Structures are given as structure tokens and as C-alpha cells.
N, C-alpha and C positions, 0 to 999 in steps of 0.2 A: 604453526601455519597451517596445516589443514584441520587441526581442531578449530580454528577461528573460522574457515572457509566453512567446513561443516556446521558451526554454531549459527552461522549468519544464514547459511542455507534453512536450515530448522524453522529460525525465527520467522524469515520472509515466509516460509512455507504456511507455518502456523498462521500469520497475519493475513495472508491471500485466503488461505482456507476457512478462515473465520469468515469471510465476507461472500462467500461462493454461492450465495443462494440466487437465483435465477428468476424470481416472481417478478413480472413487470419489465420483462426484457422483448425489444424488439428483435426476433430472428432474422428478419427477411435479408438484412445484408450482413449477416455473420460469416466470419470465416471458420473454417473447421479446425484447422492444424497449423501452429505457429512455425515458421521456417525460419524467422530471423528475427531480432530485437534491436530496435535502432536507438529507441528511447523508453523510459519506465519511471514513472514517478506514483509514490502511494504516500498520501498526508495523512494523518490521523489527529484528528483536534479534538481537547476536551475543555473544559472549564479552567484548566491551569496551563494551557499552551498546546503545543503541538509539535510531533514528530514528523519529519519528511525523509523517505527514503529513496534514493536517486540512482539510478544507471548511469555511470558517467564514462560515456564512451570516448571523449576525449583526452581520455589518459592511456597509456601503452603499458602495462597491458590494462584494460577496463576495470572500473572498481565500483563496488555496490558501496555507496555512502549514507549515513545515517547524518541527520542535522538537525538541531534543536530551534525552533523559533523564538526566535529574542526580539523584544521591544524596549526602544532606548526612546523616550519623549515621544515625538510624531514617526519616527522611523522604525520599521520592522525588518528584520534582516534572519539570514539562516546561518546558524553558527556550526560548524562542522564538529561532529564528536568522535566518527569513528568511520575508517573506510577500510576495505578490503579486497584484494583483488578477486575478480569475477569474470571468467569470459563470456564473449555471446554463445557460446555453446550451452554453457551452464545456465544462465537466465532464460534462453531457449527451452532447454528442458525443465526448467522449474515451472515455467508460465503454462506449457502443454499438461505436465502431472496436475496443476493444479486448474486447470480448465478454463484457463482465462478468456479463451475465445467465446465461451459462452456468457461471459459479463459484457460485452458490447452492446450499449444501447441501455443499459439498467440505470433507472433513478429511483432509489428509495424515498418513500414519503416519511415525515416526521411521524412515529407512533404516537397514537392518541396516549394521553397523561403518563408521556415520560418527560419529567422535567430536565434529567440529566444524562449524560451519557456521551458518546463519542461518537464524532462525525468524521467520516471518511470518503476522499476522493482516490480514485487512481486512473491514471491515463497512461497508456503505452502507445508508442508506434511500432508497428509490427509490419512483417512481410513485406517491405520497401513502401511503407507510407500508409496502410491503413492503421486508423485511430481506434483505440478501444477504451472507451471512458465507462466508469462506474463511481456513481456519487450516491453515499448513503447519510441520512440525517437521522442523528440521536439513536445510537445501539445503546440498548439498556445496558447499566454497568451492576453487576451482581457482586457482593451483596449491595442491595440499594443504600443503605447507611451504614456508618462504621459500627463494628462491635462494640459495646460499653467497655470502656477502663475497666478491667479487675481489679484495680487499687484504689 
């Protein structure tokens, strides 16, 4: 159980840390330290679908959930892939460690000459209702093309 929680923290820290740039942010209304986390949602979307991470506070204990975006005809929905218990204290510590408060108001532009990549959107309600949002379009994937098949 502890290994799964540790793995989830490491994966989420990596994902949040990957997108920790601060270029283009409005820092006039940002907060310094996160003291509480009410909601958190991180959406990663590429050419073949998307993954959504949510901090679900409606369960007891709270859970960190990973969903896969699914499409059926004209309807799209989220299918739960995995969830683990994740306390408010753990989420608050994770967000402060990753410097999430610096992300407030960031909106990344689509880089020139990037035809594929990953789009992400992060939104969290913290400190009793302050909303932190960060949007970035088309983070380049490396390698850009798959390596040739050696067979």
C-alpha cells in the first residue's frame, strides 16, 4: 500500500514538475504558500486521447484518481483506471514542493513549428477558494518520430 502511494506521489510530482515553467505568468494576484487543497485536476491530452488526474475529496479518505478519456459515438466520458488514498496533507505538501502557487495565471502559447505534442490543463482550488490555473498547448514530444524498426 505504501509503495502504491509513493509511486503515485512520484508520478504526480514528475508530471507537475515537468510543467513548472513560469514564463508568461501574472504574479500580481498569486499566493505564496498553499495551506489547503479543496480540488485538483490535471488533464493531459495528446493525439490518441487523454488522461485526467483528480483529487477526489468526496470520498473518505480522499483519493487521487486517474481516469482515461473515452469516446463512444457522440458521447465522451471518463473511465476510472486507478485510485489510491491520498490525504489533504499529502496533496498540500506535494503542491508546495512543486511550487504550484507560481503557476497561477499561466497560459502557454502553441510553439511555432510543433505539429504534435501534449496539451495539458491544470486547475486547483486552494486556500479556501483561490483558483490556480495553468494551460499549455503542444509540449513537444521527444523523439519526434519513432525510431526505425530494426527487423
